[in-house]
N, C-alpha and C positions, 0 to 999 in steps of 0.2 A: 503495498500500500503506500509503504514512505515513497518509492520508486518512482510511481504513478504523480502524487504529491508533488513531488519534485521535478517531474515532466511538466505538470500542469502550472505551478509555478512560473519555470522556464518560459515557456508556451506564453504565459500571460503578462511577464516582464516586455517581449520579447515586440508581441501584439501591440504594448503601451509604448515601446521605442516606435514604434511605425505610427502605431496613430497621433503621438501627439507631436510631431514636426506638424502634422494636418492641422492639429486641431488649434495650435502657437498659431500660423498662417491665416485661418479659417479665425480665430480670432481677431488677428490684426486685421483682416480683409473685415469684419465688421467694426471695429472701432473705428475702419477709415472706409463703414460704407452710409455716414450719414448722407443724408441727398442733399446734394445739388439744389440752388436756389435760384430763380429768375425769376425776378422782381420788373413787373411792367407798369409803368404808369401811364396815360395818356393825356394827355391835358387837354381840358374842355369837350370830354367823350362824355354825352350821354348817353344812355338807356336806348339807343337808337341804332339796334344789331339787330341781323335776322334773329337770332337765337331769344333777342325779347318781344318777338313779334314784329318786327315792323318787315314786310314782304315789302318793300319796296328798294331800299336799299343794301347795297352788295357788298356781305361780310362771310363769303363762303368759310376763312380761315380761323375766324376768331367763334362761327360758328362749330366749325370742326372739334377746336375747340375746348368750347362750351360740350360736345360730344365727350369729349374724353372725364372732363369734371363735373365740378356742381358751380351750376346758377343761377346767382342770388339776385331775386327779383324785390327785395326792399333792404336795399344797402343805402348805405347817406353820411355824404361827409359832413363836419365839422361846421366847416365854415366855406360857403359858396366861391374862395378866391384861393389863387394858388398857393401864395408863399404862408398864411395862416394853414389852410389844409394839412396843405404837406410836411409841415414840421409837424403838427397835430398824430399825423399819420404814424411819421417816421419815430417821433419820441412815446408812442404810446400813452402821451398828455394832454386834454383837452385845452382848446382856447386859454383860460379862467387862469387854467395852469401853464401853459408855455408864455402867455400874455402876448404873443406873436398876435393878431386881433386884424390888421391891415397889412398891406402886400412890403410896405420899405420896414419892416421891425424883422429883425434875425434872431432866432431862438437862441443862436450859440453865442451872440452878446448878453442876450439876458440871462442863460443857464448856461452858463462853460464846459460846465462838467455834465452835463446831459448824455445819457447812454443812450445812442440811434439804435435801431434794426440792425446795421452792417457791423455797425460797434459790439452788438451783443455777441454776434455769430462770429466775428474775430476773437474776441473771447473764447470760442470754444472749435477755434481753430480751424475756421473758414477764410481760404482766400478772397478777400472782397476786393468788386472791381466794381467802378461806376461808368458809366456812359451817358451822356446826355441830360433831361432835366427831370433833375431828383428832387431838387428842396426847389430851389429857386433860383432865375439865371446869374444874378450876383451874390450869390450864396449856394455856393455848391460843395463848400464843408470840407476838403480835404479829410478834416480828422475823422469824419467817417469810414474812409475808406483807404483801402492798402496800398490800391490803383489808384488816386483819383481823377475824376474829371478827363475820362480819355477826349480825347475828337479824330475825328479820323483826319489822315494825316493829310498835312498841306492842299484842306474843303478850300480853304479860305482862298485861295491864292490861281485855284484851278478856274478854266473857264464853266460857269457855274450854268449858266443856263440860256439858253437859245430859245428866246420865246417866239410863242407862234405869231406869226405875221396875218394869219386868216383870221386870229382871234375873234370870235364875236360879240367878246366883253371888250378888249381896247384897241383904239387905233394905233396905228404906225408911229405915229408921234407922241403919241403919249410912252408906248411899248419904252420906245429908243431913249424917251427922258425918263423913264424910272430904272432902265438899264446904266445912264449913265449916273444918276443919282448914287445907283446904287453899288456902282466900283468905284465914285470920288469916296463912301463910306469907307468899304470894306481897305483905300488904301489908308485912311486914317487910321483905321483900327478893325484891321481881320478879326483879330477874336473876338471881339464884341459883335461883328457883324458876318463871321462866318458861320451862324449855325442855319440860317437860307428861312428865318421868321419875324426878323426884326427891319422889317421895312416897306415899301409900298401900299398899295390901293389893298382895297377889302379882299377882292379876290385877283387869279391870275392863273390863265392857264398856260402852263408849262409845257412845250416841245421839247421835251428830253429823259434821258434814261431816268429811272428810277433813285440810282445812284447820285443823279446829278444833282438832288436835292438831300438838305441833312438827312431826314432819316430814316431814308434807303442809304443813302451813305454808314451813317452808322448801326443803322445792320450789316452793313458788312464788315464792319469794324468788330461788332459785337460775335457773329462769327468767327471770325480768326481769335477772339480771344478767347474765346470757350472752347476751339480747336488748340489754342496755348501752354491753357491753364487745367484743362482736362486732363490731364495725365500728372498732377502734382501731387504729391501725398495726404493733401487736406481736397476737401469738398470746396467749392467756389460756392461764392455768392456774388449775382451780378446782377446789380442796378440798372434797369435799361427805360431812359425817359423819352415818350416821341411828341413831339413838339407840334404836329398836326394832331388834331385838326382844331388846332387855335387860330383866330386870327395872325396874319391876312392866311385867306383861304387860296392855299398854293398848293396844286397838283399837278402831274404828268399830263398828260391831253389824254392818252388813253383811258384816265380813272372819267373823266368827264364825261368821257364818248360812254361812261356805263349807265349814258342815263340822259333821258329827255325829258328838260326841266319845267317843259308840261305836261307831263306825268307826274311829278312829286308832288305828291300833295300838302298843302298850304297852313297852316295853323287856321280853326276855326274859331281860337277864342284871343282874336288879336284885338283887344280892349284890359282895358284896367278894370282890377276885379270890383265889383260893386261892394260900396263901403270899406275900402281899405283906407290904412291912412295915410299919409302923404310918403312917411321916411320909410314907407316898407319900399318904394319903388325908386328904381334905379333911372341915373337922367341919360343912360346910353352913351357915357364920355367914352367908355371902351372902343365903342365903333364910329362915334362922330368924332370925337376929339384926333389931331393931329400934335403929336411931341417932335417937334423939331423936323418936321420929317423922317423923325426915324421908327415912326412905325404907323397904322392905318390911318387912313383917312376916305371917308365916305360921310357925302352931303346929310348934312340931320335934316329929318324928316319930321313931321309930326305923326304923322302914318307912313308906314314904309311905303309907294307904292307895290304894287302886286311884280311889275318886271323884277324890281329892282329884289323882290321879296325871293322870289324864283332865283337869281344869278345866286344872291346868297346861299341858300338854302342845298341849290344844286354844290355852290363849291365847297358848303360842310360836311357832304355828302362824297365828292369825289377824294377829299382831303381822307374820311374818314375810309373808303375803300382803299387806297395808298400806305396808311398804315396798314390795315386787313392783310396787303400783298404784304406789308413787311415784316409782320409779328408772322404769316403761313412759313416763309423765308427761315425765320429763326425755327419755328417750332419743327420743319423738316431738316433744319441740321442736327437739331437733337436728335432724331430718331435716327436719321441718316449714321451718326456717332453711337448708336444704341446706349444715349444718354437719359432719354428718355423715362424708362422704368425705374430712376434715381434719380427723378428730378422732379424736387417741386414748381411750378407756376403758377403764381397770383397775377392775374390782369385785372387793373382798376381804373377809372379813371378820378381826377381829383374834384372836379364838382362838375354840374351839368352845364349846359347854355342856352339859354330861351333862343329858338329859332321864329320868332313873330309873335310868341303866344304874351296873354295881358301885353299887345302892343309894343315888345319890348325885343331888343337883340343884344346878349350879352349873359353875365351870371349877376351875380354881386348883388344876390338878395337870397331869403328864407324859404321862398313858395319852389314845392319837388321840382319844378324845372331845372332848378338850378342844385338841390342838395343834395336828388336823389342821384346814384350813379351805378355805373356797370361794373359788376366782381365776379368776376369767372375762376375757381380756385383748381389746380387739379394738382392729387398727389398719389405717388405709387401705393398702391394696393385698397383706394379706395375701394367701398363696396356699391356705388349706387354710380357709378361713373354713368354723366349724362344727366342726371336727376336736378332739378330748381327747386328753390329752396324759396319759400314767401317767407318765411322769417325774420323778424327784422335785426339787423345787424352792419355796425360802424366801422368806417375804417380807423378806428383808434381800438379795433379790435384786430386789426392785423399784424397786430407785434407781438400778441401774448397768442396769436389763431401760429400764426409762423412758429416760434420755439416751440410749441406743441406738439408742431408739424415736422420738424427734424426732430424733438426728443434733445430740447437744451435747456438749461433754467430757466425761465418767466421770472422777472424780476417783478417782485412785491405791488412794486410801489404803480403798476400799468393802470389805467382809471380804463380800459375796456375790456373783453372777458374773450378766452379763448372760442371758434366756433366751429372745432374741429367735429365737434358730433355733430355738426349738422351734415357735415360730409358724407355721413355712415347711416343717418337716419333720418325718412321722410317724415317721418309720424312724432316731433319733441315740439313741445312746448318749451318757448325761448324767452327773448325780451321783451316785457312789456310796452315798451318804449326807446326811441334813441331822441337823441339833443344833437341842436347846431345855434349859431347864433351869429349874428352878424355885424358888427358896428360901423355907422351909418355916420360918418364923419359930418362934420358938419361943411354945407356947399357942395358934396357930392350926390346930395336925391334931389328931390325935388318938393323938396320940405321949406318953405318961406321962414321958418323962426332962426333958420339959420345956429339951432345949435346941433350939437351934435347927440345921437340914439344909441342904445344896445337894443337888439330885437331877438328872445333870447326864444328858441322853435323846440317844442316838444311834436314826434308824430307817433301815435299809436295806428294800429290797426283798423279804426272808426275814424279817427281823427287830429288835426293840425294844430296846433295852439300857439299861434309866435305872442307873446307880451312886449311890449316894447319902453324903454325904460328910458329916463333925461341920461345922459354918459357925463362925467365927473372924469375929464379928466387929466386931473392932478393926482386924484387918489384912483384913479383907477377903477371905481367901481360905480356902480346904478344909483339913479336916486330914486324921483319921482316915479311908479307907473304914469302913463300918459297916452297907451294906446292897447287897444288888443283884437286880436284876428283870431277868427273859429270858421274853420272849413272840413263839413260833414265830406269827408274822405268815399264814405258811401254812395250817397248821391250827387257827392258834387266832387268826381275826384281829380275833375283840372284848377278845384281852385278858382271858382268862378266868383260867389258868391261869401261873403266875410259875413257871419249869423252870431258874431259875439253879440252887436247891442239888442238883439230881438229877444224881449222878456221869456219867450217859453224855453230859452236856453241857457237862462239863470245855471241851474241848478250842475247842469255839464262840463257848461264853464267853470264855476267855480270850484266843479270836484275836480276838472282837470289842470288848475290853476294849480291845484294843493299839490299835485302831485307832479308837476310841473316845477314846482320849488324846492322839492327833495331830491328829488334829479335824480342822475343817474347814477348817485350810490344805494340809492333804495333799488333802484333797479338790479341792479349788480348783487348787491346780498343776498336777494330774494332769488335770482335765478345761481348763487354760487350756494344757497342752502339747499336750492331743492336738486341740484348734480349730486350733493355729499348726499342725501338722503336716497337717491335712487340706485 
C-alpha cells in the first residue's frame, strides 16, 4: 500500500508542477483581463437616432451598437451646456458641488484635487488616452490622462476642405470669403482653429473625404492609437469626443445627400410654452451671435423661416450621420482586432439641442429637448443585448457605473449610482426622479429684469417640475423663489403647457416641490437601501 501511496503522491506532485505554471499564467491573464473602455461623448447630440424611433435620420452604425448593448430612453444630463455637463459627468459630482454652472468656469481651478473618471482608472493600472473634446475646448485637463489631448498630426496645416462650388446653400463668393477667413485664422493660431468647427456660417456642405474634417481625422487617429496601445501590459481607457453635430453644421457632401430636406419633419411646437416664465427661455445667442468672426453667424429672426429651418435641420442630420459613420469605423476596428469581447463602450451626448421646438435653436434651458440625452452602453457578457431601458438615469451615474463594470473601486463620495444592474435586468425598479439645473445669467435670457436666476429641475416618470430662484452671485446660493413650471409628461410630453399656476394642480405641485427640495440624496438613499435588501 505504501508503494501505491508513494506513486499517487509523486503523480499529484507532477500534475501540480504541470498545472501550476498554467495557473500562474491564467492568473496573470485574468489580472490583465480587465476590460478596455471606449468612452465616447458626442457634442449636442439629442436622442435623434434610429434606435430612439426616428425613422428619417440615418444612423445605422449607432443603431448596430445599440443592438449589442442597452439603450437608455430616459437619460438626462445635469446641465444643458457643454462645460458644466462634462464636468459633472467626469467628476461624478453635481453642479452645485463642482460649482461649474456656466461655460467659463473650470472645475480644475475650483477643485484642483478632484479625481476624474480617467484618473480613477489610471489608479487601477489603466493606460488612459484622450482625443477630441472631452471636457471643454479651453480646458482639456491634461492631468486626467497619461497621453492628454492627442490631435491628428499636422491636421491644421493641410488642405482642409474643398468646398462644393455647386452647394445649394452657399454662393461661390461667400464660399471664397469663408475659406479666406479660415486660412487667415489658421495661420494666426493653428492649435485653436485646427479642430474644424470654430469658424464659419451655421451650415456648410463640404465636398471632401471624411478625414478632411476633424471628426474623421480624429477617428483615424483613435484607430491608430488603439492599435498602438492594445498590446500593452495593461488595459486601456480611450476617451473620444466628437465635435459634430455642434454648430456649425459642417459635414461631407455625401451625408447631406442622404436626405431630401423637404422630407425632414419639422417641429410641430415651434412656439414658446404657454405660461412659461421669461427666464425659462434662451435668447438664441448661440445661433445668431458672431464672436469676432470666430464662430457661427446666422440671421436673427423672431421665428425661423421654413426654408432656413429645413436647411438647419438638414445640416444637423447630415452632421449626425457623419459622426455615425465615424463611430462605425471605430467599432468595426475593435471587432477586426478581436477587442470587442473585452471592451466596454459607452456612448452619450453631453446635452440635447432644440431643432425649432419652443421657437428655439440651441440648448441652455431646462426643457427635455435640452436635458434628455442619448445613452448606449455595451459591456461584454451582457445578459440582454439589444434591450432598451426606460428607467431614469443621469450622466452623473456614468462614473460609478464604469467603475462597477470594470471591477475597480468606486469612490464613496460620488453623487450618482451605478446602473450596471439595468444592463442585465429588464424589470427592475430604479430612480424615482432625476435632477438638472440651469443658471440663467443676467442679460443672457429674455427676462427684462436683468437679474440672474437658477432653475432647479426634477423629472419623474410623470411630471417635470422646474423652480426658479433669484441667484446671488456673491454667495453663490439661491434666494427668493420667483417662478415655477410644471409639465404633465403623460398628457403633454412636448412640454407645451405650464400648468403650475392652476389651482387644481396645487397638491401635486407642492408634493413634487417637497420631493425636489429633498433632492438627489433621498432618491439615491432609497435606491441603495432597496438594492441592499434584495
